[in-house]
C-alpha positions in Angstrom: -22.2 -7.9 -2.0 -22.2 -4.8 0.1 -19.3 -2.6 1.4 -17.8 -4.1 4.5 -18.1 -7.7 3.4 -14.8 -9.6 3.2 -14.8 -10.2 -0.6 -15.9 -7.9 -3.3 -17.0 -9.0 -6.8 -13.9 -9.6 -8.9 -12.5 -6.4 -10.3 -14.8 -4.0 -8.4 -14.6 -1.9 -5.4 -17.3 0.2 -3.7 -16.4 3.9 -3.2 -18.9 6.4 -1.9 -21.8 4.2 -3.1 -20.4 3.6 -6.5 -18.5 0.7 -8.0 -15.1 1.2 -9.7 -13.6 -1.3 -12.1 -10.2 -2.8 -11.9 -9.6 -3.3 -8.2 -8.2 -6.3 -6.4 -10.7 -9.1 -5.6 -10.3 -9.5 -1.9 -10.4 -6.8 0.7 -7.3 -8.3 2.3 -5.4 -7.4 -0.9 -5.9 -3.6 -0.6 -3.7 -1.6 -2.8 -0.7 -0.2 -0.8 0.5 3.2 -1.7 3.5 5.0 -0.2 2.7 8.7 -0.2 5.8 10.9 0.1 4.7 14.3 1.3 6.3 16.6 4.0 3.0 18.4 4.8 1.3 16.4 7.5 -2.2 17.9 6.8 -1.9 17.0 3.1 -0.8 13.5 4.0 -3.7 12.9 6.4 -6.2 14.3 3.9 -5.0 12.0 1.1 -5.0 9.0 3.5 -8.7 9.8 4.3 -9.7 10.4 0.6 -7.9 7.2 -0.7 -9.1 5.2 2.3 -12.7 5.8 1.2 -11.7 4.0 -2.0 -10.2 1.0 -0.2 -6.6 2.1 -0.7 -4.2 1.7 2.1 -1.8 4.7 2.4 1.5 4.7 4.2 3.4 8.0 4.4 6.9 9.2 4.4 7.9 12.8 5.0 11.4 12.7 3.3 13.1 11.2 0.3 15.4 9.3 2.7 12.5 7.7 4.6 10.8 6.8 1.3 13.9 5.1 -0.1 14.3 3.1 3.2 10.7 2.0 3.1 10.7 1.2 -0.6 13.7 -1.1 -0.1 12.1 -3.0 2.8 8.3 -3.0 2.2 6.0 -3.9 -0.7 4.0 -1.1 -2.3 1.8 -1.1 -5.4 2.4 2.5 -6.2 4.5 5.5 -5.1 2.7 8.8 -4.8 5.1 11.8 -4.8 5.1 15.5 -4.1 7.7 17.3 -6.2 9.3 19.3 -3.3 10.7 17.5 -0.3 12.9 18.8 2.6 15.8 16.5 1.7 15.7 16.5 -2.1 13.5 16.8 -5.2 10.7 14.5 -6.1 12.3 14.2 -9.5 15.4 12.7 -8.1 13.4 10.4 -5.8 11.3 9.2 -8.7 14.5 8.2 -10.6 15.8 6.4 -7.4 12.5 4.6 -6.9 12.5 3.4 -10.5 16.0 1.9 -9.9 14.8 0.1 -6.8 11.9 -1.5 -8.7 11.1 -0.2 -12.2 7.8 -2.1 -12.3 6.2 -0.1 -9.5 4.4 2.9 -10.9 5.2 6.4 -9.7 2.5 9.1 -9.7 3.2 12.7 -8.9 0.6 14.6 -6.9 2.0 18.1 -6.8 1.1 21.8 -6.7 3.7 22.5 -9.4 1.5 22.7 -12.4 3.7 24.2 -15.0 4.2 22.2 -18.2 8.0 22.1 -17.5 7.4 20.5 -14.1 5.0 17.9 -15.6 7.5 17.1 -18.4 10.4 16.7 -15.9 8.3 14.4 -13.7 7.4 12.2 -16.7 11.0 12.3 -17.9 12.1 11.1 -14.4 10.0 8.0 -15.0 6.6 8.8 -13.6 3.6 7.0 -14.9 1.5 10.1 -14.4 1.2 13.6 -12.9 -1.8 15.1 -11.2 -1.8 18.6 -10.0 -3.1 19.6 -6.5 -5.7 20.2 -5.4 -7.4 18.0 -8.1 -8.1 14.9 -6.0 -11.3 13.8 -7.7 -9.5 11.5 -10.1 -6.7 10.6 -7.8 -8.1 7.3 -6.5 -9.2 6.2 -10.0 -5.7 6.9 -11.4 -4.1 5.0 -8.5 -6.4 2.1 -8.9 -5.8 1.9 -12.7 -2.0 2.2 -12.4 -1.6 -0.2 -9.4 -4.0 -2.8 -10.8 -2.0 -2.8 -14.1 1.2 -3.3 -12.0 -0.4 -6.1 -10.1 -1.4 -7.9 -13.3 2.1 -7.6 -14.7 3.8 -8.9 -11.5 1.5 -12.0 -11.3 3.7 -14.9 -12.0 3.0 -16.8 -15.2 3.6 -20.5 -15.5 7.1 -21.2 -16.7 8.7 -24.5 -17.3 12.3 -23.9 -16.3 13.5 -27.0 -18.1 12.6 -25.4 -21.4 13.2 -21.7 -20.6 16.4 -22.2 -18.6 17.8 -19.7 -16.1 16.6 -16.7 -18.1 13.0 -17.3 -17.1 
């Protein structure tokens, strides 16, 4: 199949003429990412870059807006900057992990010191990519979000046997 068709081969997605493994099977099931970034230019650039890989990106400019959207919408991954006008990305990461600990959080930040990366990971992030390295951003998002989707897919459970704990 070619780009633009409704269904891609299972587990593959065209991106800039190449195929990437581990992506949802139908174009209607695009990965949804909430990008929390207060710089509008950065936000628009990432929307464009990730859009080329078939990733739908919504944006929030503040931690408060991100928390509100995370509580009312479904996302496959949260992409965070570490510095926000109303709080730190580290605190937001911890809050997002409380809202739904299964949804991966990935930092995309210019703070490249080892201490910053360690704090991000300690806050519950699944990964940390430093700006302006965007070449592996889409592949990282696809891998983390696809793993999340696989974990959230309901398995068959016989509630008569497993009881209410299922």
